[in-house]
N, C-alpha and C positions, 0 to 999 in steps of 0.2 A: 504495500498500501504507499503512495506517496504522501507523506508526513504532510499536514497543514502549518502553514508558519504558524508558527508560535501565538502570535498577536491573536489570531483568528479563531483558531483554535480553543482557544481561554473562551475571547467572545462569543462562539455560540455553544461553550458550555454554557458561562451566565445566562446566554438568553434562555436557556432551556430548564432555569433554575437548578442547576445540578450541582452546581457549588455548596457545599455543604460543609457544617464543623466534623471534623473526624480528618480519616482518611479520604485522598481524592478517589475520584473515582476514575477505574482505568479508563488508558486515551486510545479508544475502539473509533472503527469509526462509525459502530452503531448509536457510542454514546456523545458521538460530537453532532451527529445528526438528530440528536433529541431536541436541536435548537429547533426544527423542522414542525415538530409534534404542539405544541401549542396551537399553531391556525393549522396544518394539516393532519393532526391526528395521527394516531398513537401507529407508525410505521406507515405513516400517509394514505390511511386507509381513508378519510374521512374528514372534512374541512369543518372548521368552527361553525364558520357561514358559509351561507350562498357564495360567497365572493371567492373562500378560499375551497379552492376545487381538491379533489381526489388524487392524489400523485402517483397513488401505487398501482403498478403495473401500468402502467403505463411504457408505450415506446420509448426505449431508452434513448436513439438519438433527439426524438421528440422533448425530454425531457432535458436532455445535454443542451438541446440548442436555445430554450428558452433560459436556461441560466445562465448562456452566455447571452441571452439579449436583453438582463435584467443587470445582469453584472455590464454590457457596456452602453446599458441605454436607451437601446429600442423598446423596451417596455420600464414602464417607470411604475414603482412603489419600493417609497421609500424602506422600508425595515429591509427590503430585499435586497435592493442594491448594500446595502449597508453591512449585513451579513457576507454578500458575495465578493465585493469588492477585494479585489486583489487576489484574489483565489486561480489561480494557475489554473488553467487548460485542463490538465492530466486530474487536478481534484477534482472537479467541474465532473469527471467521465465518472471519477469514479461514486460520486455521489447519485447520479444520471442513475448508472446503472445498478445501485443498492437499491432504490426505490424503485427501480424497473423490476427488480424481480421478488416484488412484496404481492401477495394474494392480493383477489381483486375484492371489494366489496359486492354484497350484494342485497340492495335495501331496498324496498318496497319501491314501486316507482311513484312519482310525485303526486300527487293529485291537483287535478285543475277541474275548477267553475268557466272554462271558456263553452262558449256552446259547440255544437258539433263540426258547424261548418268551415269554422275557425282552424280546432286541429285536425281537420279534412285539408282546409287549405298549406296548413303547416306539412304533413303526410306530403300531399301532391310536391311540396317545393323541394322536399330532403329527398324524396325517390326519383322525383322526373327533374325538378325544375323546372324553368322555364324559359324554352327557346326566342322568343320573342322580347325578350329586353336580358338577351344575352346572360342568364343566371343558371349557374350548371348544376344539376341535385347535388347538392350535398355528399349524395350516395356516389358520385364517378368520383370523387378523391377519398370519400374516408370509407370507404368497403360498403360492396352491394347491401349488407347487414349494418349499415353504419358499426360499425367495432371497430374500425383503426383498419389502416397499412401501414403495412412495413418498410423502412426502416423508423419514420419518422415521422407520421398522420393520426396523431390520437384521436381513439372514439367516441363519440357525437352524444350514444346512448346512456342517458340516466343522470346528464347533465344537470344540475342545477336551473332552474329557467333563470334566476336572475344571475347567474353569472354568467351564461350564455348570450341573455340581453346587454351585459356588460364589456364580458367582449365583443362582440361585434359595433357596439358601440363607440369602444376605444380604438376599432379597427375604421371605422367610418371616419371618426374626430384626427388621424392620427397621435393616437397616445398610443396605440401599440402596432406597433412595424418589426417589419420583416427583410433580410436580404432582396434585393429586389430579383428577377418578379413577385412584390406585394399581392397573389393574385389573392388572399382575404380584404386587403382594403380595396381592391378592384371591385368583388363580391359584393365586399359589409355596404360602398356608394350605391350599388343598384338595387338595394333591396330599402322597401319602403317600412319606414314603423309599425304595418300592421305582417307584413310580411314578418318581420323579425319577430314579434308575436307569436305569430302563428308557428314558427319553425320551434323556437323555444321550450314554447309548453307542450309540442308534439313529441320531441328530441326528450323532455325531462319527466315525458309521461311513461317511457320506458326503459325496462331495465338494464343497468349496464353491462358487456360485455367483455367476456375473457378472452384476454389475447387477440391477434390482430389477423389481418389478412397478409399472408406471403407477398410479397409484390409481384413475383415471377406468375401467378395464379391470378390475377386482376387485369383487366382490361387495360389501356394506356389510360392518361391522366387527359382531362378537356384541356386542361391551360398548363403551362409551366408556371412552378412554384417556387422560389427561395426556399418558403418554409419548412419546404417536402422534402431537398436534400441532404443529404450527411453534410456537411461543415468540409467533410476531405475536399467532398466534389461540386469543387469551384467556389467553396467559403460561405453558401449559402445558408437560412437560419430563419 
């Protein structure tokens, strides 16, 4: 394991509330990453609210790309940046690999009171898109069952509705970015508020999927996306 810089290792332990009187805890990767549990839950399996997503079981390259994005300023959340600032790439890879290995929880789908026609609109956009507006289906990139596509595209099933709304809004407003071509920003700007509400409600009503689609068994993506490529494949994330 590549050791974290001492100052940052101590900060991670302190953020997790692990520093106590008596013997110091063992300096392991699992112990250090307890800094993530106040927001993302034990082993990253459940966020403390809708804006802190599950990170357990997500594709390793996706998690690594997001850690780079927070560290390097493409995503903006001060506590994340403070924890990741100056951490080397190799250590971020270890963090991503740890959470990618964690088992995926299976919470009950999120209930919704939206009318059935709104949910049907969300289902159509997620599974078929809207060619007239050049809106590809979510499934075209995120897997036929919305379970994600290796190595870098996450699943969408069961994500909290508020989290999906917030991320699409961040892409639309430039608060969340990926290396060019930033296809999610393009897609988000083509969606109406009604589209976003319908898609987020439908996706959040579905149970999360375990595992992701092997890209060798998936059709070509309809757009070239920087966020879908490993950093080693041209530096995109």
